[in-house]
C-alpha atoms as an extended CHARMM CRD file, in Angstrom:
* protein
*
       163  EXT
         1         1  MET       CA             -0.0220000000       -0.0030000000       -0.0210000000  PROA      1               0.0000000000
         2         2  ASN       CA              1.4650000000        3.3120000000       -0.9690000000  PROA      2               0.0000000000
         3         3  GLY       CA              2.1020000000        6.0930000000        1.5640000000  PROA      3               0.0000000000
         4         4  ARG       CA             -0.8070000000        8.3510000000        0.5370000000  PROA      4               0.0000000000
         5         5  ARG       CA             -3.3960000000        5.5930000000        0.9300000000  PROA      5               0.0000000000
         6         6  ARG       CA             -1.9790000000        4.7030000000        4.3160000000  PROA      6               0.0000000000
         7         7  GLU       CA             -1.9890000000        8.3530000000        5.4050000000  PROA      7               0.0000000000
         8         8  VAL       CA             -5.6520000000        8.7380000000        4.4290000000  PROA      8               0.0000000000
         9         9  LEU       CA             -6.5750000000        5.4560000000        6.1820000000  PROA      9               0.0000000000
        10        10  ASP       CA             -4.8110000000        6.5070000000        9.3510000000  PROA      10              0.0000000000
        11        11  LEU       CA             -6.5990000000        9.8380000000        9.4380000000  PROA      11              0.0000000000
        12        12  LEU       CA             -9.9920000000        8.2610000000        8.7840000000  PROA      12              0.0000000000
        13        13  ARG       CA             -9.3900000000        5.7960000000       11.6100000000  PROA      13              0.0000000000
        14        14  GLU       CA             -8.5330000000        8.6960000000       13.8240000000  PROA      14              0.0000000000
        15        15  ASN       CA            -11.7530000000       10.4980000000       12.8860000000  PROA      15              0.0000000000
        16        16  ALA       CA            -14.1160000000        9.1740000000       10.2830000000  PROA      16              0.0000000000
        17        17  ARG       CA            -15.8220000000       12.5590000000       10.1320000000  PROA      17              0.0000000000
        18        18  TYR       CA            -12.8030000000       14.2450000000        8.5260000000  PROA      18              0.0000000000
        19        19  THR       CA            -13.7680000000       15.6790000000        5.1650000000  PROA      19              0.0000000000
        20        20  ALA       CA            -11.5880000000       15.4640000000        2.0960000000  PROA      20              0.0000000000
        21        21  GLU       CA            -10.7330000000       19.1360000000        2.7450000000  PROA      21              0.0000000000
        22        22  ASP       CA             -9.6600000000       18.3140000000        6.3100000000  PROA      22              0.0000000000
        23        23  ILE       CA             -7.4430000000       15.4280000000        5.1980000000  PROA      23              0.0000000000
        24        24  ALA       CA             -5.8970000000       17.5110000000        2.4190000000  PROA      24              0.0000000000
        25        25  ARG       CA             -5.0790000000       20.2140000000        5.0010000000  PROA      25              0.0000000000
        26        26  LEU       CA             -3.4530000000       17.5950000000        7.2510000000  PROA      26              0.0000000000
        27        27  THR       CA             -1.3710000000       15.9860000000        4.4800000000  PROA      27              0.0000000000
        28        28  ASP       CA              0.5220000000       17.0460000000        1.3910000000  PROA      28              0.0000000000
        29        29  LEU       CA             -2.3110000000       15.8260000000       -0.8290000000  PROA      29              0.0000000000
        30        30  ASP       CA             -4.8300000000       17.9960000000       -2.6740000000  PROA      30              0.0000000000
        31        31  GLU       CA             -8.5590000000       17.6060000000       -2.0780000000  PROA      31              0.0000000000
        32        32  ASP       CA             -9.2540000000       15.9130000000       -5.4220000000  PROA      32              0.0000000000
        33        33  GLU       CA             -6.5410000000       13.3590000000       -4.7420000000  PROA      33              0.0000000000
        34        34  VAL       CA             -8.0160000000       12.6550000000       -1.2430000000  PROA      34              0.0000000000
        35        35  GLU       CA            -11.5070000000       12.1360000000       -2.7340000000  PROA      35              0.0000000000
        36        36  ARG       CA            -10.0960000000        9.8200000000       -5.4330000000  PROA      36              0.0000000000
        37        37  THR       CA             -8.0910000000        7.8490000000       -2.8250000000  PROA      37              0.0000000000
        38        38  ILE       CA            -11.1460000000        7.3710000000       -0.6050000000  PROA      38              0.0000000000
        39        39  ARG       CA            -13.3020000000        6.3690000000       -3.5440000000  PROA      39              0.0000000000
        40        40  ASP       CA            -10.6600000000        3.8350000000       -4.6540000000  PROA      40              0.0000000000
        41        41  LEU       CA            -10.3490000000        2.4580000000       -1.1200000000  PROA      41              0.0000000000
        42        42  GLU       CA            -14.1790000000        2.0250000000       -0.8690000000  PROA      42              0.0000000000
        43        43  GLU       CA            -14.4060000000        0.3590000000       -4.3060000000  PROA      43              0.0000000000
        44        44  ALA       CA            -11.5470000000       -2.0400000000       -3.3820000000  PROA      44              0.0000000000
        45        45  GLY       CA            -13.3510000000       -3.0860000000       -0.2340000000  PROA      45              0.0000000000
        46        46  VAL       CA            -10.5620000000       -1.6740000000        1.9730000000  PROA      46              0.0000000000
        47        47  LEU       CA            -12.8940000000        0.8470000000        3.6140000000  PROA      47              0.0000000000
        48        48  ARG       CA            -15.9190000000       -1.1970000000        4.7080000000  PROA      48              0.0000000000
        49        49  GLY       CA            -17.8720000000        1.4410000000        6.6270000000  PROA      49              0.0000000000
        50        50  TYR       CA            -17.7860000000        4.3970000000        8.9790000000  PROA      50              0.0000000000
        51        51  GLN       CA            -18.9370000000        4.0300000000       12.5700000000  PROA      51              0.0000000000
        52        52  ALA       CA            -19.3430000000        6.0320000000       15.7100000000  PROA      52              0.0000000000
        53        53  VAL       CA            -17.6470000000        4.9480000000       18.9270000000  PROA      53              0.0000000000
        54        54  VAL       CA            -20.3420000000        5.0070000000       21.5810000000  PROA      54              0.0000000000
        55        55  ASP       CA            -19.8210000000        5.1910000000       25.3370000000  PROA      55              0.0000000000
        56        56  TRP       CA            -22.9530000000        3.1320000000       26.2970000000  PROA      56              0.0000000000
        57        57  SER       CA            -22.4580000000        3.9470000000       29.9500000000  PROA      57              0.0000000000
        58        58  ARG       CA            -23.6660000000        7.5140000000       29.1450000000  PROA      58              0.0000000000
        59        59  VAL       CA            -26.8020000000        6.3960000000       27.3580000000  PROA      59              0.0000000000
        60        60  ASP       CA            -30.0900000000        5.7970000000       29.2060000000  PROA      60              0.0000000000
        61        61  ASP       CA            -31.0020000000        2.6640000000       27.2250000000  PROA      61              0.0000000000
        62        62  GLU       CA            -29.5100000000       -0.5430000000       28.6410000000  PROA      62              0.0000000000
        63        63  ARG       CA            -27.0200000000       -2.1720000000       26.3220000000  PROA      63              0.0000000000
        64        64  VAL       CA            -25.3000000000       -5.4120000000       27.2450000000  PROA      64              0.0000000000
        65        65  ARG       CA            -22.1260000000       -6.5430000000       25.5660000000  PROA      65              0.0000000000
        66        66  ALA       CA            -20.4810000000       -9.9070000000       25.8890000000  PROA      66              0.0000000000
        67        67  GLU       CA            -17.2060000000      -11.2610000000       24.6230000000  PROA      67              0.0000000000
        68        68  VAL       CA            -17.5300000000      -14.9150000000       23.7470000000  PROA      68              0.0000000000
        69        69  GLU       CA            -14.8080000000      -17.4700000000       23.2040000000  PROA      69              0.0000000000
        70        70  LEU       CA            -15.7490000000      -20.4310000000       21.0210000000  PROA      70              0.0000000000
        71        71  ASN       CA            -14.1180000000      -23.7800000000       20.4030000000  PROA      71              0.0000000000
        72        72  VAL       CA            -15.1070000000      -25.8110000000       17.4150000000  PROA      72              0.0000000000
        73        73  SER       CA            -14.5580000000      -29.2540000000       16.0030000000  PROA      73              0.0000000000
        74        74  LEU       CA            -13.9090000000      -29.4270000000       12.2490000000  PROA      74              0.0000000000
        75        75  ASP       CA            -14.5160000000      -32.2950000000        9.8450000000  PROA      75              0.0000000000
        76        76  ARG       CA            -13.7250000000      -32.8990000000        6.1670000000  PROA      76              0.0000000000
        77        77  GLU       CA            -16.7800000000      -31.0340000000        4.9170000000  PROA      77              0.0000000000
        78        78  THR       CA            -16.7140000000      -28.1130000000        7.4020000000  PROA      78              0.0000000000
        79        79  GLY       CA            -13.9870000000      -25.5420000000        7.8080000000  PROA      79              0.0000000000
        80        80  TYR       CA            -13.5780000000      -22.3690000000        9.8640000000  PROA      80              0.0000000000
        81        81  ASP       CA            -14.9330000000      -20.2100000000        7.0270000000  PROA      81              0.0000000000
        82        82  ASP       CA            -18.1360000000      -22.3010000000        6.9740000000  PROA      82              0.0000000000
        83        83  ILE       CA            -18.7400000000      -21.7750000000       10.6560000000  PROA      83              0.0000000000
        84        84  ALA       CA            -17.8830000000      -18.1110000000       10.4130000000  PROA      84              0.0000000000
        85        85  LYS       CA            -20.4210000000      -17.5970000000        7.5630000000  PROA      85              0.0000000000
        86        86  ARG       CA            -23.1310000000      -19.1230000000        9.7440000000  PROA      86              0.0000000000
        87        87  LEU       CA            -22.2760000000      -17.0400000000       12.8400000000  PROA      87              0.0000000000
        88        88  GLN       CA            -21.7170000000      -13.6990000000       11.1250000000  PROA      88              0.0000000000
        89        89  GLN       CA            -25.3400000000      -13.8150000000        9.7910000000  PROA      89              0.0000000000
        90        90  PHE       CA            -26.7200000000      -13.1060000000       13.3200000000  PROA      90              0.0000000000
        91        91  PRO       CA            -27.3530000000       -9.4000000000       13.7430000000  PROA      91              0.0000000000
        92        92  ARG       CA            -26.3560000000       -9.5280000000       17.4320000000  PROA      92              0.0000000000
        93        93  VAL       CA            -22.8340000000      -10.5950000000       16.4450000000  PROA      93              0.0000000000
        94        94  ARG       CA            -20.8320000000       -7.3390000000       16.2480000000  PROA      94              0.0000000000
        95        95  THR       CA            -17.3840000000       -8.8460000000       15.7760000000  PROA      95              0.0000000000
        96        96  LEU       CA            -16.2440000000      -12.3230000000       14.8510000000  PROA      96              0.0000000000
        97        97  ARG       CA            -12.5770000000      -13.3080000000       14.5400000000  PROA      97              0.0000000000
        98        98  LEU       CA            -10.6390000000      -16.5350000000       14.0150000000  PROA      98              0.0000000000
        99        99  ILE       CA             -7.8710000000      -16.3720000000       16.6510000000  PROA      99              0.0000000000
       100       100  SER       CA             -4.8450000000      -18.2990000000       17.8850000000  PROA      100             0.0000000000
       101       101  GLY       CA             -4.5580000000      -19.6340000000       21.4110000000  PROA      101             0.0000000000
       102       102  ASP       CA             -6.8400000000      -21.6840000000       23.5600000000  PROA      102             0.0000000000
       103       103  TYR       CA             -9.9550000000      -20.8350000000       21.6040000000  PROA      103             0.0000000000
       104       104  ASP       CA            -10.8190000000      -20.8610000000       17.8890000000  PROA      104             0.0000000000
       105       105  PHE       CA            -13.1180000000      -17.8560000000       17.5670000000  PROA      105             0.0000000000
       106       106  TYR       CA            -13.6670000000      -14.5910000000       19.4550000000  PROA      106             0.0000000000
       107       107  MET       CA            -17.0760000000      -13.0520000000       19.1240000000  PROA      107             0.0000000000
       108       108  GLU       CA            -18.5700000000       -9.8120000000       20.4520000000  PROA      108             0.0000000000
       109       109  VAL       CA            -22.3150000000       -9.8580000000       21.0250000000  PROA      109             0.0000000000
       110       110  GLU       CA            -24.7780000000       -7.0740000000       21.9260000000  PROA      110             0.0000000000
       111       111  GLY       CA            -28.2310000000       -7.2040000000       23.3160000000  PROA      111             0.0000000000
       112       112  ASP       CA            -30.8220000000       -5.3080000000       25.4140000000  PROA      112             0.0000000000
       113       113  SER       CA            -30.3830000000       -7.3800000000       28.5740000000  PROA      113             0.0000000000
       114       114  LEU       CA            -28.2330000000      -10.1090000000       30.1380000000  PROA      114             0.0000000000
       115       115  GLU       CA            -31.1070000000      -12.5070000000       29.6330000000  PROA      115             0.0000000000
       116       116  SER       CA            -31.3940000000      -11.7620000000       25.9000000000  PROA      116             0.0000000000
       117       117  VAL       CA            -27.6600000000      -12.1670000000       25.3470000000  PROA      117             0.0000000000
       118       118  SER       CA            -27.5600000000      -15.3560000000       27.4070000000  PROA      118             0.0000000000
       119       119  ARG       CA            -30.5600000000      -16.7560000000       25.5680000000  PROA      119             0.0000000000
       120       120  PHE       CA            -28.9800000000      -15.9180000000       22.1910000000  PROA      120             0.0000000000
       121       121  ILE       CA            -25.7520000000      -17.6920000000       23.0630000000  PROA      121             0.0000000000
       122       122  SER       CA            -27.5060000000      -20.7700000000       24.5440000000  PROA      122             0.0000000000
       123       123  GLU       CA            -30.2760000000      -21.0770000000       21.9230000000  PROA      123             0.0000000000
       124       124  GLU       CA            -28.5880000000      -19.8680000000       18.7050000000  PROA      124             0.0000000000
       125       125  VAL       CA            -24.8160000000      -20.1770000000       19.0340000000  PROA      125             0.0000000000
       126       126  ALA       CA            -24.1510000000      -23.1480000000       21.2860000000  PROA      126             0.0000000000
       127       127  PRO       CA            -26.4250000000      -25.5040000000       19.2850000000  PROA      127             0.0000000000
       128       128  VAL       CA            -24.3250000000      -25.0820000000       16.0950000000  PROA      128             0.0000000000
       129       129  PRO       CA            -23.1280000000      -28.6500000000       15.6910000000  PROA      129             0.0000000000
       130       130  GLU       CA            -19.3980000000      -27.8210000000       15.2690000000  PROA      130             0.0000000000
       131       131  ILE       CA            -19.2560000000      -25.6210000000       18.4200000000  PROA      131             0.0000000000
       132       132  THR       CA            -17.9210000000      -27.6900000000       21.2960000000  PROA      132             0.0000000000
       133       133  GLN       CA            -17.5350000000      -24.9410000000       23.9520000000  PROA      133             0.0000000000
       134       134  THR       CA            -18.5610000000      -21.3920000000       24.6550000000  PROA      134             0.0000000000
       135       135  VAL       CA            -17.1340000000      -19.1230000000       27.3620000000  PROA      135             0.0000000000
       136       136  THR       CA            -19.0040000000      -15.8430000000       27.8610000000  PROA      136             0.0000000000
       137       137  HSD       CA            -17.5520000000      -12.7370000000       29.4940000000  PROA      137             0.0000000000
       138       138  TYR       CA            -19.9350000000       -9.8270000000       30.1340000000  PROA      138             0.0000000000
       139       139  VAL       CA            -18.4090000000       -6.3590000000       29.6310000000  PROA      139             0.0000000000
       140       140  MET       CA            -18.7240000000       -4.4270000000       32.9030000000  PROA      140             0.0000000000
       141       141  THR       CA            -16.9100000000       -1.1780000000       31.9720000000  PROA      141             0.0000000000
       142       142  SER       CA            -15.1550000000        0.0270000000       28.8230000000  PROA      142             0.0000000000
       143       143  TYR       CA            -12.1340000000        2.2090000000       29.3600000000  PROA      143             0.0000000000
       144       144  LYS       CA            -11.0610000000        2.4260000000       25.7190000000  PROA      144             0.0000000000
       145       145  GLU       CA            -12.7540000000        1.5130000000       22.4100000000  PROA      145             0.0000000000
       146       146  ASP       CA            -11.1210000000        1.6940000000       18.9930000000  PROA      146             0.0000000000
       147       147  GLY       CA             -8.3160000000        3.8860000000       20.3260000000  PROA      147             0.0000000000
       148       148  ILE       CA            -10.6590000000        6.3120000000       22.1010000000  PROA      148             0.0000000000
       149       149  GLU       CA            -10.3310000000        6.6060000000       25.8820000000  PROA      149             0.0000000000
       150       150  PHE       CA            -13.4710000000        6.8760000000       27.9630000000  PROA      150             0.0000000000
       151       151  ASP       CA            -13.5040000000        8.9530000000       31.1750000000  PROA      151             0.0000000000
       152       152  THR       CA            -14.9010000000        6.9110000000       33.9370000000  PROA      152             0.0000000000
       153       153  ASP       CA            -16.6250000000        8.8370000000       36.6520000000  PROA      153             0.0000000000
       154       154  SER       CA            -17.2830000000        5.8030000000       38.7860000000  PROA      154             0.0000000000
       155       155  GLU       CA            -15.0490000000        5.0710000000       41.7000000000  PROA      155             0.0000000000
       156       156  ASP       CA            -13.6430000000        1.5540000000       42.0560000000  PROA      156             0.0000000000
       157       157  ASP       CA            -15.1760000000        0.5300000000       45.3410000000  PROA      157             0.0000000000
       158       158  ARG       CA            -13.3410000000       -2.8020000000       45.5990000000  PROA      158             0.0000000000
       159       159  LEU       CA            -11.1040000000       -2.9880000000       48.6260000000  PROA      159             0.0000000000
       160       160  SER       CA             -7.3960000000       -3.4260000000       47.9610000000  PROA      160             0.0000000000
       161       161  PHE       CA             -5.8720000000       -6.5720000000       49.3730000000  PROA      161             0.0000000000
       162       162  SER       CA             -2.2830000000       -7.3360000000       50.0590000000  PROA      162             0.0000000000
       163       163  PRO       CA             -1.0780000000      -10.5170000000       51.7080000000  PROA      163             0.0000000000
C-alpha cells in the first residue's frame, strides 16, 4: 500500500468525520486526490464502513455486551470459514474473529439485557453442531474503544488486598 493511501486510512481511523478538505489540509495531498483515494479504497473493499464509537454507559437505554470465546470441531466437509459464515449472519454478532490460542473464535455480542444475550448464546450459538464450547464474558466497563479513551466517573469501590 502506498504512503498516501496509508496516510488517508490512518486519518479516517482517527476521525471518520474528517472531510476530504480536512485530510488535504493535514497531508501534502490535494482535495481531489484525497477524494479519489477514498473512492478507490471504498471500491476495493478496503474501507468497509464508517462508525461512531459510543460510550454506552452515558446512554439511558440498557445495552449489554459480551465477549464470547468459542471452540469448534472441524470435519472434512466443514472448515472455519463455513462456521464463520453461519455465525456472522446473526445481527447480534458485532465482531467475529478466528484467533490463535486456547480458543478458535472470538465473538462480540450485543443485546438489550443479560437475559437476551444469554438466551442468544445458549439457543442460537451453542447448538451449532461444530461448536464444542462457549465461554462468555460480560463487559462491565469500557475504558477504551477503537483507540478512544473513555473517562470513567465511577469510583472503584473494591477493597485493595495485600497478603
